[in-house]
N, C-alpha and C positions, 0 to 999 in steps of 0.2 A: 540561641535561636537566631538572633540578628545576624551573627557571623555566618550561619548556615545559609540564610536567605541571600546574603551578599555573595557568597560563594557560588550559589546556583545561578544568580543573575550574571555573574562574570563568566561562568561556564557557557551559558546560553549565548552571551555576546561573542565568545570565542568561536562557537559553532557557526553563528551567523557570519562572522568575519571570514572564517575558513571557506564557507560556501560562496561568498562573494568573490574571494580571491581565486576560486576555482572557475569562475565564469558563470556560476549559476544565476538564474533569474527568478523572479517571483512567478509562481504558477497562477494561471488564470483559473477561475472557477468553472468547472465543466457543467454544462446544462443537462445533468443526468436526471432522467425520469423513466425508470425501468418498467413503469406500467403503461407507457405510451407505445402501443403496438406498431403504429405507423413508423415511428422513429426507429424502433428495434428492427423492423423488417427492412427499412432502407439501410440501416447499419449492417445487417447481415449480408445484404447484397454488396455493399462496399467491401466488406471483409472478404467475401469469396472472390470478388473481382480484382482486388488490389493487394490483399495481404496473404491470401492462401497460396499464392504462387511460390512464396518463399517460407512462410511461417505456417506451422501446423497448429491445430487445436486438438491434440491427441486424446483429450478427455471429454470431448464434446461430440455427440452423434448428430447427424443431420436431422433424424426424426425428432429430436428434442425441440427443433424449431416450430413444431406444432404448438408449443406452449406460447408462442408469440403470434398465433393466429394464422399460420400457414398450413395448407393441406399437403398431403404426401405428393399430390400431383404438381402443386405449385413449387414444391422443393425440387422435384425431378426436373421440371421444365426450366426453372430459373437459377438454381443454385448448385446443381450437380454437374461434375465433369462426366464425360461419357462412361468412364470405367467405375464410377462410384455407385453405391447403392444407398438407399435412404437410411438403412440401419448401420452404416459404416461411420467411423470417426472421420473428422476433418483432417486429412493428411495433405502435407505440402506437395505441390507439383514438382518442385525442384529436386534434383538428385543430390543427396547429402555430400557426395564427393565433389560435385561441381560447386556447391555452396561453400565448401571449405576452401576451394581454390580461388573463388571469386571474392569472398568476404573475409577469409582468414579463419572461419569457423562457421558452424551451422547456426542459422538464425534461431532464436529461442522460441519455444512453444508459447502460444499466446492464450491458452485456455484461462489461466488465472493471472494474466499480466496486470489487470487493473487492481487486483487485490495485493499484488506483490510490490507495487511501486509507490505505495503510500510513504510519506516522509514528513519532515517538519514543515514542508511547504504546502501540504494539503493531502488530499486523497490520491490514490493511484490514478483515478479518472482525471483529476486536475492535472497531474503530471502528463498523462497521455494527450490530453486536450491541448496543453501548452506545447508539448514536443511536436505534435503533428502540424502545428501552425507556425513553427519558428525555423523551418528549413530555409537555407539560403545558398546561393551559388558560391563556391569557393574552389577555384582551380588548383589550389595548393594541396587539396585532399585527393586521395586515390579515386574516390567515387565522384568527385566534382561537386560534392555537397557538404555542408556543415550545418550545425544546429545550435541555437542559443541555449536550449534547455539541456543539451547533451553535447558539449563541445567535442569536436574531433570524432563524432560518431562514425562507425564503420558502415552504417546503413545508408543507402541512397534514398532520395525523396520519391517514394512510391506514388505519391499523389500529385506530382509536379504538373501533370497535364491538366489537372483540375484547378490548381492554384496558380499556375504560371511560374515563371522564373523570377526570383527576387534576389537582390543583393542587400546585405546588411550594411548600414552606414555607422561607422564608429568614429569617435573622437578621442584623441589622446589627452589624458588628464594626468597631472602630477599629484599623486596621493602619497603623502608622507615621504616625499623624495623618490617615489617609485613611479615610473611611467606606466599607466594603466589604460587599456582600451575600453571605452564606455560606449555602449550601444545607444544610438540616437534615433534610429528609425529605419524605414525600408525604402528601397529604390526598386520599382517594378521594371524588370528588364523586358519581359514579354507577358502578355495576358494569358490567362488560362481559360478553360471551358466554362468556369464559373466566376461570378463576381466574388469579391471578398466576403460579402454577407452570405452568399450561397455556400461558399467553401466552408466558412465557420459553422454553418448549420449542418453541412454534410459531415464534418469532423465530429460535431456534437452527436450526431446519430451513430457514427462509427464507435465513438467512445461509449455511448449509451449501451450499444450492443456488447462491447467488450466487458463492461461492468456487469451486465446481465449474465453473460456467458460464464463469468467466474463463479456465479452462484445462481443457477436458473430457478432454484426454489425460493429465492429471497422474497418475492412478492407473496407467495403462499405463507412463508414464515411470518411476514409482517401482518398479514390478515389474521392468522391464527393467534399471534401475540396480542393484537387488538381485541380479538374475541375473548381471549383468556382474561385480559385486564377488565373488560366490561363485565364478565361473569363474576370475577372477584369483587368488583365494585358493588354489584347487586347483592352478592352473598354477604358482604360486610354489612350492608344496610339491613338485610334480613336478620343476620346474627345479632346486630345491635338492638333491633326491636324485640327479638325473642328474649334477649338477655334482660331488657327492661321489663317485659311481661312476666318473666319468671321471678324477678326480684322485687316487683312492685309492692308486695305485701310483707316483705321482710324488712324489719326495722332494726 
């Protein structure tokens, strides 16, 4: 048993070392709260304005946004492109052939992106929250951008006008005889439309929406689950007292 435990610890250490060697960073905890309708509505607005131009959400219909407090008219006025209808799915505005020419492939569908990106570093929401906040200028890349959470990513920084342009500052360290670039901090090249605090909050809202979009019924599921547990708790008490009443005269 002791040997098995030591083997598992060594394996975990190997995985962590491999992630560090690949340039991975620790993921920040995403401020996900899928019952916060104001946050979800702002996240939906950011998604439509900044993500839907390239990424689809092919398994999500606009009218499902009524679950986060929006009316059909609000959806039509604020979130629909002119050719879309409330009952249609969220389709990307970009032509797939153009996307392949520009990015080397079609951008992935984002309907369940928050559920599919979970890993040893945390939930999928944690990954997305970290990813969207760690873009930096890198002229050596085709898009002019790079990312700490996803080094050499083929995606440009869609939210750069909100965050501004930044450069990552690295220091060269000698680790076991191998020169390694270690991230030290950020250098702001030009300001964005938002302060850093406002940008982090906006990304939190966007990630909150992506988390909700992956399973719109999750809040109902949680409420039903809590109700079932409360019912079972009350039923157990009743059954316990009935059992005591039935057997009180039996010796």
